[in-house]
C-alpha positions in Angstrom: 0.0 0.0 0.0 2.8 2.4 0.9 4.5 1.9 -2.5 1.2 2.5 -4.3 0.6 5.7 -2.4 4.1 6.9 -3.1 3.7 6.1 -6.8 0.4 8.1 -6.9 1.8 11.0 -5.0 4.9 11.1 -7.2 2.8 10.9 -10.3 0.6 13.8 -9.2 3.7 15.8 -8.2 5.3 15.2 -11.7 2.0 16.0 -13.5 1.7 19.2 -11.4 5.2 20.3 -12.4 4.5 19.6 -16.0 1.1 21.3 -16.1 2.4 24.4 -14.2 5.3 24.9 -16.5 8.0 24.1 -14.0 9.6 21.6 -16.4 9.9 24.3 -19.1 13.4 25.6 -18.7 12.7 28.8 -20.7 9.7 29.6 -18.5 11.7 29.1 -15.3 14.6 31.2 -16.6 12.0 33.9 -17.6 10.7 33.8 -14.0 14.3 34.2 -12.6 15.1 37.1 -15.0 13.6 39.9 -12.9 15.7 42.6 -14.5 15.1 41.5 -18.1 12.1 39.9 -19.8 10.4 38.8 -16.5 7.7 36.2 -16.7 5.7 36.4 -13.4 3.4 33.4 -14.1 5.4 31.0 -12.0 4.7 33.2 -9.0 1.2 31.8 -9.0 2.6 28.2 -9.0 5.0 29.0 -6.1 2.4 30.9 -4.2 -0.2 28.3 -4.9 2.1 25.7 -3.3 2.5 27.6 -0.1 -1.2 27.7 1.1 -1.9 23.9 0.8 1.4 23.1 2.4 0.8 25.4 5.3 -2.6 23.7 5.9 -1.0 20.3 5.5 1.7 21.0 8.0 -0.9 22.3 10.5 -3.1 19.2 10.1 -0.1 16.9 10.2 0.7 18.0 13.8 -2.4 16.3 15.1 -2.5 13.2 12.9 -0.3 10.2 12.2 0.7 9.3 8.6 -1.8 7.0 6.8 0.8 4.4 6.0 2.5 4.5 9.4 5.8 5.9 10.6 6.3 9.4 11.9 6.1 12.8 10.3 9.6 14.3 10.5 10.0 17.4 12.6 11.2 20.6 10.9 15.0 21.0 10.9 16.5 23.1 13.7 19.9 23.5 12.3 21.2 27.1 12.1 21.9 29.0 8.9 25.6 28.4 8.4 28.2 28.5 5.6 27.4 25.0 4.4 23.7 25.9 4.0 24.5 29.2 2.3 26.9 27.6 -0.1 24.4 24.8 -0.9 21.7 27.4 -1.5 24.0 29.4 -3.8 24.9 26.3 -5.8 21.3 25.3 -6.1 20.3 28.8 -7.2 23.1 29.0 -9.7 22.2 25.7 -11.3 18.5 26.6 -11.3 19.3 30.0 -13.0 21.8 28.6 -15.5 19.8 25.6 -16.6 16.2 26.3 -15.5 15.9 23.0 -13.7 15.9 21.8 -10.1 15.6 18.2 -8.9 11.9 17.7 -9.1 11.4 19.1 -12.6 14.6 17.4 -13.7 13.2 14.0 -12.8 9.8 14.8 -14.2 11.3 15.9 -17.6 13.6 12.9 -18.1 11.3 11.2 -20.5 10.8 14.1 -22.9 13.4 16.8 -22.1 16.1 15.6 -24.5 19.8 15.1 -24.0 20.3 18.3 -22.0 17.8 17.2 -19.3 19.6 13.8 -19.1 23.0 15.4 -18.7 21.7 17.7 -16.0 20.1 14.7 -14.2 23.4 12.7 -14.3 25.4 15.7 -13.1 22.9 16.3 -10.3 23.1 12.7 -9.1 26.9 12.8 -9.3 26.9 15.8 -7.1 24.6 14.1 -4.6 27.0 11.1 -4.5 30.1 13.2 -4.3 29.0 15.7 -1.6 29.2 13.2 1.3 32.6 12.0 0.1 34.0 15.5 -0.3 32.5 16.6 3.1 34.1 13.6 4.9 37.4 14.2 3.3 37.3 17.9 4.3 36.4 17.0 7.8 39.3 14.5 8.0 41.7 17.2 6.7 40.5 19.8 9.3 40.8 17.2 12.1 44.4 16.3 11.1 45.3 20.0 10.7 43.9 20.8 14.2 46.0 18.0 15.8 
């Protein structure tokens, strides 16, 4: 049952990204080009996502998930250099290519070679980050001794 619900939720999410235009790289880049030929239509998509999620998080506090488990608590980590660097990289990639992880996955079947290259690079970055982070932590530990 859990896998079926995940499949339905993922399908609805992907369909929503497609219908809203979030998988259209030109539309996303037009939304991000606030000092040029700005396309404000994605503001309705982003704004329209906030209200249902605010309601869902409020309701989630008083209920348990339908398929069991626990609803994760919001993160309490502070804004630090790692978060800021990750946000900057995310924003740079989004602005340069017009894709972020959700739309990248949703557009794999029709987006062409550029979307596949972006997806492969994104997955490579996700795999490499923990390795690079651990190596940097080891170096700083050795340097501190």
